[in-house]
Rosetta silent file (secondary structure, phi, psi, omega in degrees, C-alpha in Angstrom):
SEQUENCE: XXXXXXXXXXXXXXXXXXXXXXXXXXXXXXXXXXXXXXXXXXXXXXXXXXXXXXXXXXXXXXXXXXXXXXXXXXXXXXXXXXXXXXXXX
SCORE:     score description
SCORE:     0.000 S_00000001
   1 L     0.000  -35.044 -179.224    0.000    0.000    0.000 S_00000001
   2 H   -62.844  -33.961  179.148    2.864    2.421    0.731 S_00000001
   3 H   -62.574  -41.200  178.756    4.095    2.108   -2.829 S_00000001
   4 H   -66.928  -42.030  179.985    0.686    3.283   -4.106 S_00000001
   5 H   -61.900  -48.577 -179.163    0.585    6.154   -1.599 S_00000001
   6 H   -64.304  -42.678  179.044    4.055    7.391   -2.525 S_00000001
   7 H   -62.097  -45.984  179.399    3.371    6.986   -6.240 S_00000001
   8 H   -64.581  -41.194  179.250    0.067    8.886   -6.021 S_00000001
   9 H   -58.348  -52.678 -176.543    1.669   11.617   -3.905 S_00000001
  10 H   -67.037  -37.062  179.258    4.492   12.284   -6.349 S_00000001
  11 H   -62.221  -48.145 -179.624    2.258   12.052   -9.400 S_00000001
  12 H   -69.614  -42.303 -178.794   -0.194   14.631   -8.012 S_00000001
  13 H   -59.533  -48.792 -179.921    2.535   16.808   -6.501 S_00000001
  14 H   -66.275  -40.664 -179.048    4.502   17.068   -9.761 S_00000001
  15 H   -65.354  -32.122 -176.470    1.338   17.540  -11.834 S_00000001
  16 H   -84.786  -18.887 -178.822    0.142   20.393   -9.606 S_00000001
  17 L   -63.515  123.766  174.600    3.427   22.324   -9.528 S_00000001
  18 L    74.831    9.116  179.059    3.133   25.491  -11.560 S_00000001
  19 L   -84.858  177.263 -177.087   -0.357   24.807  -12.857 S_00000001
  20 H   -60.097  -35.525 -179.648   -3.196   27.322  -12.937 S_00000001
  21 H   -64.345  -44.867  179.810   -4.532   26.142   -9.589 S_00000001
  22 H   -66.046  -41.748  179.052   -1.247   26.747   -7.808 S_00000001
  23 H   -63.396  -40.765  178.304   -0.811   30.145   -9.449 S_00000001
  24 H   -65.922  -38.652  178.195   -4.366   31.136   -8.485 S_00000001
  25 H   -65.330  -40.754  177.286   -3.761   29.969   -4.912 S_00000001
  26 H   -62.696  -41.992  178.526   -0.570   32.050   -4.737 S_00000001
  27 H   -63.086  -44.166  179.063   -2.471   35.078   -6.031 S_00000001
  28 H   -62.799  -37.722  179.100   -5.252   34.548   -3.497 S_00000001
  29 H   -65.202  -34.565  178.920   -2.669   34.261   -0.697 S_00000001
  30 H   -71.461  -24.465 -177.033   -1.171   37.617   -1.667 S_00000001
  31 H   -97.711   -5.177 -173.304   -4.593   39.268   -1.493 S_00000001
  32 L  -105.058  149.661  173.777   -5.800   37.610    1.705 S_00000001
  33 L   -87.943  -11.346 -178.392   -5.258   38.501    5.323 S_00000001
  34 L  -119.312   87.633  178.356   -5.696   34.824    6.243 S_00000001
  35 H   -63.995  -36.982  177.547   -2.990   32.726    4.650 S_00000001
  36 H   -62.571  -39.506  177.460   -4.081   29.805    6.829 S_00000001
  37 H   -62.673  -40.621  177.699   -7.628   30.168    5.467 S_00000001
  38 H   -64.381  -43.413  179.444   -6.316   30.064    1.888 S_00000001
  39 H   -62.213  -47.872 -178.604   -4.268   26.969    2.706 S_00000001
  40 H   -62.969  -42.911  178.948   -7.175   25.161    4.384 S_00000001
  41 H   -64.319  -45.447 -179.029   -9.556   26.047    1.539 S_00000001
  42 H   -67.176  -42.322  179.480   -7.110   25.026   -1.192 S_00000001
  43 H   -64.695  -41.185  178.483   -6.093   21.821    0.585 S_00000001
  44 H   -63.124  -41.112  179.130   -9.741   20.885    1.171 S_00000001
  45 H   -63.742  -41.069  179.317  -10.550   21.489   -2.484 S_00000001
  46 H   -66.442  -40.462  178.258   -7.658   19.273   -3.601 S_00000001
  47 H   -63.846  -45.227  179.501   -8.718   16.511   -1.208 S_00000001
  48 H   -63.969  -41.510  178.474  -12.338   16.684   -2.419 S_00000001
  49 H   -61.696  -42.993  178.387  -11.207   16.715   -6.044 S_00000001
  50 H   -65.740  -39.863  178.419   -9.038   13.644   -5.446 S_00000001
  51 H   -61.198  -45.058  177.382  -11.892   11.889   -3.642 S_00000001
  52 H   -62.009  -41.964  178.810  -14.224   12.500   -6.568 S_00000001
  53 H   -61.748  -42.043  179.841  -11.522   11.270   -8.958 S_00000001
  54 H   -65.267  -47.985 -179.307  -10.993    8.061   -7.013 S_00000001
  55 H   -67.213  -41.309  178.710  -14.703    7.251   -6.767 S_00000001
  56 H   -64.034  -42.898  178.776  -15.387    8.233  -10.386 S_00000001
  57 H   -62.565  -39.791  178.245  -12.414    6.176  -11.575 S_00000001
  58 H   -64.884  -42.366 -178.443  -13.564    3.170   -9.588 S_00000001
  59 H   -70.898  -46.192 -175.745  -17.105    3.458  -10.949 S_00000001
  60 H   -65.161  -38.450 -177.334  -16.174    4.185  -14.572 S_00000001
  61 L   -69.557   -9.185  173.062  -13.700    1.292  -14.848 S_00000001
  62 L   -73.197  -22.239 -176.088  -16.537   -1.109  -14.121 S_00000001
  63 L  -115.108  -26.522 -178.338  -17.974   -0.170  -17.527 S_00000001
  64 L  -126.296  128.185  179.447  -15.010    1.097  -19.576 S_00000001
  65 L   -60.130  141.423 -178.722  -11.624   -0.655  -19.665 S_00000001
  66 H   -54.794  -31.844 -179.958   -8.788    1.429  -18.134 S_00000001
  67 H   -59.699  -43.018  179.370   -6.864    1.302  -21.421 S_00000001
  68 H   -67.865  -36.347  177.352   -9.594    3.297  -23.180 S_00000001
  69 H   -65.524  -42.469  179.138   -9.738    5.821  -20.343 S_00000001
  70 H   -64.258  -42.809  178.357   -5.970    6.299  -20.466 S_00000001
  71 H   -63.628  -44.559  179.309   -6.046    6.736  -24.228 S_00000001
  72 H   -62.641  -42.089  178.681   -8.941    9.210  -24.003 S_00000001
  73 H   -64.229  -41.504  178.203   -7.188   11.219  -21.285 S_00000001
  74 H   -61.552  -45.230  178.736   -3.997   11.353  -23.349 S_00000001
  75 H   -63.724  -42.862  179.920   -5.853   12.580  -26.431 S_00000001
  76 H   -61.437  -42.932  178.894   -7.753   15.155  -24.345 S_00000001
  77 H   -64.412  -38.861  177.865   -4.499   16.522  -22.860 S_00000001
  78 H   -64.544  -44.928  179.310   -2.939   16.784  -26.314 S_00000001
  79 H   -62.431  -45.801  179.095   -5.992   18.621  -27.680 S_00000001
  80 H   -62.419  -41.244  177.468   -6.067   20.990  -24.693 S_00000001
  81 H   -61.330  -43.328  179.711   -2.317   21.628  -25.078 S_00000001
  82 H   -65.971  -42.898  178.500   -2.721   22.419  -28.779 S_00000001
  83 H   -62.933  -37.251  177.377   -5.665   24.728  -28.115 S_00000001
  84 H   -65.190  -45.079  179.027   -3.627   26.483  -25.434 S_00000001
  85 H   -62.761  -34.324  179.619   -0.689   26.949  -27.803 S_00000001
  86 L   -83.511   -0.302  177.935   -3.004   28.344  -30.469 S_00000001
  87 L    75.833   22.018 -179.950   -4.527   30.770  -27.971 S_00000001
  88 L   -88.726  -14.651  179.252   -8.023   29.259  -28.097 S_00000001
  89 L  -118.503    0.000    0.000   -8.148   28.596  -24.355 S_00000001
């Protein structure tokens, strides 16, 4: 179980570094008088988001093979990246 915990931690940690969510959280922290409140709110949101992802992933894989989900996610990330580069997002 520890291997899964460490793997999930690093995957999420690296994926979240420098993304829009982290930048928005930094901006909110600069504008807030309660840095602890920003931290608690942001941490709670990340935990809830992960919880939804885990339950949705568990439910969806009962009906769609993980290979198709992985392929779909990869294609979606490529499309979003291209749209971002072209200034459409």
